C-alpha positions in Angstrom: 110.7 -6.8 21.3 109.5 -5.4 18.0 105.9 -5.7 19.2 106.7 -3.9 22.4 108.4 -1.0 20.5 105.4 -0.8 18.1 102.8 -0.8 21.0 104.8 1.9 22.7 105.0 3.9 19.5 101.2 3.6 18.9 100.6 4.9 22.5 102.9 7.8 21.8 101.1 8.7 18.6 97.8 8.6 20.4 99.2 10.9 23.1 100.6 13.3 20.5 97.3 13.5 18.7 95.3 14.1 21.9 97.7 16.9 23.0 97.6 18.5 19.5 93.8 18.5 19.7 93.9 20.9 22.7 95.1 23.7 20.4 91.7 25.1 19.5 90.3 25.6 23.0 93.6 26.7 24.5 94.5 29.2 21.7 91.0 30.7 21.9 91.2 30.9 25.7 94.3 33.2 25.6 93.3 36.8 25.2 96.5 37.8 23.3 96.8 38.5 19.5 97.5 35.5 17.4 101.2 36.2 16.7 101.9 36.9 20.4 100.3 33.5 21.2 102.3 31.7 18.6 105.5 33.4 19.8 105.0 32.7 23.5 103.9 29.1 22.8 107.1 28.3 20.8 109.3 30.2 23.3 108.0 27.9 26.0 108.2 24.7 23.9 111.8 25.4 22.9 113.5 24.6 26.3 111.1 21.6 26.7 112.5 20.1 23.5 116.1 21.0 24.3 115.7 19.3 27.7 114.2 16.1 26.1 116.6 15.8 23.1 119.6 17.9 24.0 121.7 20.4 22.1 123.2 17.5 20.0 119.8 17.1 18.2 120.6 20.3 16.3 123.3 20.2 13.6 122.2 23.4 11.8 122.2 21.7 8.5 120.3 23.1 5.5 117.8 20.3 5.8 117.1 21.1 9.4 116.7 24.8 8.6 114.3 24.1 5.8 112.3 21.8 8.2 112.4 24.5 10.8 111.1 27.2 8.4 108.1 25.1 7.5 107.5 24.2 11.1 107.4 27.9 12.0 105.1 28.6 9.1 102.8 25.7 10.1 102.3 26.7 13.7 102.1 30.4 13.2 99.5 30.2 10.4 97.5 27.7 12.4 97.3 29.9 15.4 96.3 32.9 13.3 93.6 30.7 11.5 92.3 29.5 14.9 91.9 33.0 16.1 89.9 34.1 13.0 87.7 31.1 12.2 86.3 28.2 14.2 88.7 25.7 15.7 87.0 23.0 13.7 87.5 24.8 10.4 91.1 25.5 11.2 92.1 21.9 12.0 90.0 20.3 9.3 91.4 22.6 6.6 94.9 22.1 7.9 94.3 18.3 7.7 94.2 18.6 3.9 98.0 18.3 4.1 98.0 14.7 2.8 96.7 16.2 -0.5 99.8 18.4 -0.9 102.1 15.6 0.4 100.9 13.4 -2.4 101.7 16.1 -4.9 105.1 17.1 -3.4 106.3 13.6 -2.9 106.0 12.7 -6.5 108.0 15.8 -7.4 110.6 16.1 -4.7 110.9 12.5 -3.4 110.2 10.8 -6.8 107.4 8.7 -5.4 104.8 7.8 -7.9 101.3 9.3 -7.7 98.9 6.3 -7.9 95.2 6.2 -8.8 94.0 6.5 -5.3 96.1 9.6 -4.9 94.0 11.2 -7.7 90.8 10.1 -6.1 91.9 11.5 -2.7 93.0 14.9 -4.2 89.6 15.3 -5.9 87.7 14.4 -2.7 89.8 16.7 -0.6 89.3 19.6 -3.0 85.5 19.0 -2.9 85.5 18.9 0.9 87.5 22.1 1.1 85.0 23.9 -1.2 82.1 23.0 1.2 83.7 25.0 4.0 83.1 28.2 2.1 79.4 27.6 1.6 78.7 28.6 5.2 78.0 32.3 6.0 81.4 33.6 6.9 82.5 37.0 8.2 85.5 38.6 6.4 87.6 37.4 9.4 86.2 33.9 9.1 87.0 33.8 5.4 90.5 34.9 6.1 90.9 32.3 8.8 89.8 29.6 6.4 92.4 30.7 3.9 95.1 30.8 6.5 94.2 27.3 7.6 94.6 26.1 4.0 98.0 27.8 3.9 98.9 26.1 7.2 98.0 22.8 5.6 100.4 23.5 2.7 103.2 24.5 5.1 102.5 21.3 7.2 102.8 19.2 4.0 106.1 20.8 3.2 107.2 20.1 6.8 106.3 16.4 6.4 108.3 16.2 3.2 111.3 18.0 4.8 111.3 15.6 7.7 111.0 12.6 5.5 114.1 13.9 3.7 115.9 13.7 7.1 115.0 10.1 7.8 118.6 9.2 8.7 119.2 12.4 10.7 117.4 14.0 13.7 113.9 15.4 12.9 113.8 16.8 16.4 116.4 19.4 15.3 113.9 20.9 12.9 111.2 21.2 15.6 113.8 22.9 17.9 114.9 25.4 15.1 111.2 25.9 14.1 110.3 27.0 17.6 113.3 29.3 17.8 112.3 30.9 14.5 108.7 31.3 15.5 109.7 33.0 18.8 112.1 35.4 17.0 109.7 36.3 14.2 106.8 36.9 16.7 109.0 38.8 19.3 107.7 42.3 18.4 104.1 41.1 19.0 105.2 39.4 22.2 106.7 42.6 23.5 103.6 44.6 22.7 101.2 42.2 24.3 102.2 41.1 27.8 100.2 38.1 29.1 97.8 38.6 32.0 97.8 36.1 34.9 95.2 33.8 33.4 96.9 33.9 30.0 100.0 32.4 31.4 98.2 29.2 32.3 97.0 28.7 28.7 100.4 29.6 27.3 102.2 27.2 29.5 99.8 24.4 28.6 100.2 25.2 24.9 104.0 25.4 25.1 104.8 22.5 27.4 102.2 20.0 26.4 100.3 21.0 23.2 103.5 21.3 21.1 106.5 20.6 23.3 105.7 17.1 24.7 103.4 16.2 21.8 106.2 16.7 19.1 108.6 14.8 21.3 106.2 11.9 21.3 105.7 12.1 17.6 109.4 12.2 16.8 110.1 9.1 18.9 107.1 7.2 17.7 107.5 7.8 14.0 110.4 5.4 13.8 108.4 2.3 14.9 105.0 2.5 13.2 103.6 1.4 9.9 102.4 3.9 7.3 98.8 3.0 8.0 99.2 3.8 11.7 101.0 7.0 10.9 98.1 8.1 8.8 95.1 6.8 10.8 96.1 7.5 14.4 96.4 11.3 14.0 92.8 11.4 12.7 92.0 11.6 16.4 93.2 15.2 16.4 90.7 16.8 13.9 87.9 14.9 15.6 88.7 15.9 19.2 89.7 19.6 18.4 86.2 20.9 17.6 84.7 18.7 20.3 86.8 20.4 23.0 85.8 23.9 21.8 82.1 22.8 21.6 82.2 21.5 25.2 84.2 24.3 26.7 83.1 27.3 24.6 80.0 26.3 22.8 81.6 26.9 19.4 79.9 25.0 16.7 80.9 24.1 13.1 78.6 25.4 10.3 76.5 22.7 8.6 78.5 22.9 5.4 81.8 22.7 7.4 80.6 19.5 9.1 80.0 17.9 5.7 83.2 19.2 4.3 85.1 17.9 7.3 83.5 14.4 6.9 84.6 14.4 3.2 88.1 15.4 4.1 88.5 12.9 6.9 87.1 10.0 4.8 89.4 10.9 1.9 92.4 10.9 4.2 91.4 7.5 5.7 90.8 6.1 2.2 94.2 7.3 1.1 95.9 5.7 4.2 94.2 2.3 3.7 94.6 2.2 0.0 98.3 3.2 0.2 99.2 0.4 2.7 97.3 -2.2 0.7 98.9 -1.3 -2.6 102.1 -3.3 -3.4 103.7 -0.1 -4.8 102.9 1.7 -1.6 104.7 -0.6 0.7 
């Protein structure tokens, strides 16, 4: 029975990671401004999550609101970053989140920072620096910075959700989408979607964050720490691949090396953490 639950959870994590990876090509395919895209995407995802989890998933506790705030910051900053820089830069720089989780967990969750955390932090910082060696327009530079901020917000979201391990993390996702839609409402009113834009927005809202986050919330209860770290690596690998195949968007040479360093550092941290007696 346990093996069946774990196998199902792994499948759900893979599904979530694949759906998340569609963000780059879908966001770039919608002609609306970034904040309008973020608002419509969350407005569409909100009823999807409510249908799947029900109103009872939301208790309006402070912990859920904190998680919702960082959820909203994560998805809004990521959409803005994707519009300004390459999809690969946006997702790979956001994927530096484990660096900040290591720092925050020691402070907020009182979890010790071990030797491999220090190695990972140094490697991730080095990888991040490589992204800025490519020739970037002012917009591309701003997009990279927003992607880093999105990674910080995502790390805070992870810590906030871990603090709700005995509650309903789905509530934070629901409140986060509500907050995003409300904050982005002025931009949504100014930029009405055209016919083709609705297709991209529906795919973003229903599948890319609606169903994907539902899969993640269900799966996270029945996977090991190693699986939780390693399986989502599919996302930053597939995201730039889709934009390359559909839009011909390529990563800069330094960004490719920076992404490799970041991904290897995250993989190293996941493996070392699960093999360490203190990390179990």
